[in-house]
Structure formats: structure tokens, C-alpha cells
C-alpha positions in Angstrom: -13.7 -1.9 -18.5 -11.7 0.3 -16.5 -8.5 2.2 -18.3 -5.2 1.1 -17.3 -3.6 3.9 -14.9 -0.1 3.6 -13.4 1.4 4.4 -10.1 4.7 5.8 -9.6 5.8 4.2 -6.2 8.2 5.7 -3.6 10.4 2.4 -4.3 10.8 3.7 -7.7 8.3 1.2 -9.4 5.8 1.7 -11.7 2.4 0.0 -11.1 -0.6 -0.9 -13.5 -3.9 -0.8 -11.8 -7.4 -0.4 -12.9 -9.6 1.5 -10.3 -13.4 1.4 -10.2 -15.4 4.1 -8.1 -18.2 3.1 -5.9 -19.2 2.3 -2.7 -16.8 0.8 0.0 -15.1 -1.0 1.6 -13.2 -1.3 -1.5 -12.5 -4.6 -2.9 -8.7 -4.9 -3.7 -8.2 -7.7 -6.0 -4.3 -9.6 -5.2 -3.5 -11.8 -7.9 -1.4 -14.9 -7.6 2.2 -15.8 -8.7 3.4 -14.5 -12.0 -0.5 -13.7 -12.7 -1.9 -10.4 -13.7 -4.9 -8.2 -13.2 -6.2 -9.3 -16.6 -7.0 -12.6 -15.3 -10.6 -14.4 -15.3 -11.4 -13.6 -11.8 -10.0 -10.5 -11.4 -12.3 -9.1 -14.6 -14.7 -10.9 -13.7 -15.2 -9.3 -10.3 -14.5 -5.9 -11.4 -17.8 -6.1 -13.6 -19.4 -7.8 -10.9 -18.6 -4.7 -8.3 -19.6 -2.3 -11.3 -22.8 -3.8 -11.5 -23.5 -3.5 -7.8 -21.9 -0.1 -7.6 -19.1 -1.6 -5.3 -15.5 0.1 -5.1 -12.8 -2.2 -6.8 -9.3 -2.2 -7.2 -6.9 -4.8 -9.3 -3.2 -4.0 -9.9 0.0 -5.7 -11.3 2.7 -6.3 -8.7 6.2 -5.3 -10.0 7.8 -7.7 -12.3 3.8 -8.4 -13.3 1.6 -7.6 -16.2 2.0 -4.4 -17.3 3.9 -3.3 -14.3 8.1 -2.2 -14.5 10.9 -5.0 -13.6 11.6 -8.1 -14.0 9.9 -11.2 -12.0 13.2 -12.7 -11.1 14.2 -9.5 -9.1 10.9 -9.9 -6.9 10.0 -11.4 -3.9 7.2 -11.6 -1.6 8.6 -8.6 0.4 8.6 -6.6 -2.7 5.2 -7.7 -3.5 4.1 -6.7 0.0 5.3 -2.9 -0.3 3.4 -3.2 -3.4 0.4 -3.8 -2.0 1.0 -1.2 0.8 1.7 1.2 -1.7 -1.4 0.8 -3.7 -4.0 0.6 -0.5 -2.4 3.7 0.6 -2.3 6.0 -2.7 -5.5 4.3 -4.0 -8.0 3.7 -1.3 -9.8 5.4 1.4 -11.4 3.9 4.5 -12.1 0.1 5.0 -11.1 -2.1 2.1 -11.9 -6.1 1.6 -8.9 -7.7 0.1 -9.4 -10.6 -2.3 -6.1 -12.5 -2.3 -5.8 -15.6 -5.0 -3.1 -17.9 -4.4 0.1 -16.0 -3.5 -2.1 -13.1 -3.6 -3.5 -15.2 -0.2 -0.7 -14.8 1.3 -0.3 -11.1 0.2 -3.6 -10.5 1.8 -2.6 -11.9 5.2 0.4 -9.9 5.2 -1.4 -6.9 4.7 -4.3 -7.7 7.2 -1.4 -8.5 9.6 0.2 -5.1 9.1 -2.9 -2.8 9.0 -5.8 -4.7 10.7 -7.7 -1.4 11.4 -8.3 -1.0 7.8 -9.5 -4.6 6.7 -13.3 -5.0 6.8 -13.2 -8.5 6.1 -11.1 -10.7 3.9 -11.8 -13.4 1.3 -9.1 -15.7 -0.3 -8.9 -18.5 -3.3 -6.8 -20.8 -2.8 -4.6 -19.3 -0.3 -0.9 -20.3 -0.6 0.5 -18.7 2.8 4.4 -19.5 3.3 4.7 -21.6 0.1 8.5 -20.3 -0.1 9.2 -22.5 2.5 6.4 -24.9 2.7 6.0 -25.7 -0.8 9.4 -24.5 -2.7 12.1 -25.0 0.1 10.6 -28.3 2.0 10.5 -30.3 -1.4 13.6 -29.4 -3.1 16.2 -31.9 -3.7 19.7 -32.0 -2.1 20.9 -30.5 -5.5 18.0 -27.8 -5.6 19.3 -26.6 -1.9 22.6 -26.3 -3.3 22.0 -24.8 -5.9 19.9 -21.8 -3.8 22.9 -21.8 -1.3 25.2 -21.1 -4.2 23.3 -17.8 -5.3 21.8 -19.9 -8.5 17.9 -20.3 -9.4 15.9 -23.7 -9.5 13.5 -23.9 -12.3 10.3 -25.8 -11.4 7.5 -27.0 -13.5 4.2 -25.4 -13.5 0.8 -27.3 -14.1 -0.8 -23.7 -14.7 2.2 -22.0 -16.8 5.4 -21.8 -17.9 8.1 -22.9 -15.1 8.8 -21.0 -11.9 12.3 -19.4 -11.7 12.9 -19.6 -7.7 15.8 -17.3 -7.1 18.3 -17.5 -3.4 16.3 -14.1 -2.7 12.7 -15.2 -2.8 13.7 -17.9 -0.5 15.6 -15.5 1.8 12.8 -13.2 1.8 9.9 -15.8 2.0 11.3 -16.4 5.4 11.2 -12.9 6.5 7.5 -13.0 5.7 5.9 -15.8 6.7 2.2 -16.1 8.5 1.9 -19.5 10.1 5.2 -19.3 12.6 3.4 -16.9 14.5 0.0 -15.8 16.2 -2.3 -14.6 13.1 -5.7 -13.1 14.5 -8.1 -11.9 11.6 -10.8 -9.9 13.5 -13.1 -9.7 10.8 -15.4 -12.0 8.9 -13.1 -14.1 6.1 -13.9 -16.7 4.0 -11.2 -19.3 2.8 -12.4 -20.8 -0.6 -10.4 -24.1 -1.8 -10.9 -26.7 -4.6 -10.5 -30.4 -4.0 -8.9 -31.0 -7.0 -6.1 -28.4 -6.6 -2.2 -29.6 -6.8 -1.0 -26.4 -6.6 -2.1 -26.0 -3.0 -3.3 -28.7 -0.9 -6.8 -29.1 1.1 -4.2 -29.8 4.1 -2.6 -26.2 3.3 -6.2 -24.7 3.5 -6.9 -26.6 6.7 -3.6 -25.5 8.5 -4.4 -22.2 7.5 -8.0 -22.3 9.2 -6.9 -23.8 11.9 -3.5 -21.6 12.9 -5.5 -18.3 12.4 -8.1 -16.9 14.9 -10.8 -14.8 14.6 -14.7 -14.4 15.5 -16.1 -15.3 11.9 -13.9 -17.8 9.8 -15.0 -20.2 7.2 -13.2 -23.0 4.9 -15.7 -23.6 2.0 -14.0 -26.7 0.2 -15.2 -27.3 -3.8 -15.3 -30.4 -4.8 -13.1 -31.5 -8.3 -12.2 -27.4 -8.3 -8.7 -26.8 -9.7 -6.4 -24.1 -8.6 -7.6 -21.9 -10.8 -11.6 -21.8 -9.4 -12.1 -19.8 -12.9 -15.5 -21.4 -14.3 -18.9 -20.1 -13.7 -19.7 -21.3 -11.0 -16.7 -21.3 -9.0 -16.7 -17.2 -9.5 -20.1 -17.2 -8.6 -18.9 -18.6 -5.2 -16.2 -16.4 -5.0 -18.9 -13.2 -5.5 -21.1 -14.9 -3.0 -18.2 -15.1 -0.7 -17.7 -11.2 -0.9 -21.3 -10.1 -0.8 -21.4 -12.1 2.8 -18.5 -10.4 4.2 -19.8 -7.0 2.6 -23.3 -8.0 4.3 -21.6 -8.0 7.6 -20.3 -4.4 7.1 -23.5 -3.1 6.4 
């Protein structure tokens, strides 16, 4: 395993990362909400990349893992800034983002902002626009009133401790939606989605596939797989999807 290093960003954040040298395009792993770069998928893919001589980068957003800041101070736009600064400072040439859950949203934001850097894209149970379509749309009147009054809302999670949703996360999320305007992905794209996922529905994955445009885009449904997609067969499917995208790039 590579050593943890830190990047001081222009925004004054201290972001933890692990970088593995190798052949490009550099695979950049983007973790999910309240997840970090020590998760099963990130570590597995780093090992896979090293064995295959591929450049690889994983990092923690601010308020996550070993990076600075509190989770409740952050929002989608902050983590998009973190992603952009990490990519600018620590990679050169084409990159291949691999985004898990909220990281899938981050990968789409990065691809929309810097399409010239993207060699391909892989998402794992991608959760684009979840602050609006998942949180706000399902809030009760009382929960919406709390947000509008400047208070946090606590939501249970099937996978970890409850999520604390802040008014800033909802407001900022609306500034970073990717499913309300054209989303062109002019490179190979593979979306992976489990049919037993209770956090992100198959309908969400199909909606993303139907909304986005591009010359080489596939959605792969994995029967009975949950949101994590972290068991051996699922990890192999993720690696295979990355391999496919890399093969297109030669």
C-alpha cells in the first residue's frame, strides 16, 4: 500500500491522498458520501492498478477520512473543488474517474467541467442529484421546515451511522445538478448498478443512462448486489469495466 501524503489546496484544505505511479490514463477513485479512500473498493483497485502497472490515485474529500474539516461543513460543490484541485495537482494527461455513489456524481461534474481530460468513466451505484431527488423530494413537511429554518435533518442509513443533512448541502446541491441540463459524455462510459441496492434505485441508474448522451455508454445491472458492490465478484466486474475503458484508449 502506498504512503499517505497530503495536498494543501488553494481553498486552505488539507487533503489526504495515496498515489501510485504507472502507465496512464491515471485512474482516479472518487469515494461516496462519508466514505473514504481506505474503503474496500479503493484499496482493491489500487492493488489491481499496481499489479497491472497503471497509475492510480485515491483521496479523501474535506470532512472525510484523514483530510481536514468537518463533514457537516461540506457540500457537493466543496467536494467538487477538492476533486478538481487533486486532479490538477497530482495528475497529468488523461484520467479515468471511477466514482462510487456520491463519487459518481462527482465524476459526472468533473467530466462536465473538464471533458478534455477524461479518457473514460466508470461509476458504481452512481447517485447524481441525490440531495434534491433523494433527500429533498422525500423530506416530510416537518423536515423541509427544519432545513428552511437553518437546522439540520438526521436521516438513517442502511450502511453506516445516520446522515446529517445541512441546509447548505441542499442549497449547494441545487447549484450542481447534472440531470436537469444536457450531459454529454464523449468517451467510453460504464455504469454499474446492483438490483438490491436500497440507497440508489435501478430507476436512478436507468434515468442517468437515458439522460446522458455519448457514443459508447453501457449500464450493467448486477442481480442481487447491494449498494456497496464490494464482494469479490463485484470487485472483479468493476476491474473488468475499467479494463474495457482502458482498452479503448490503447
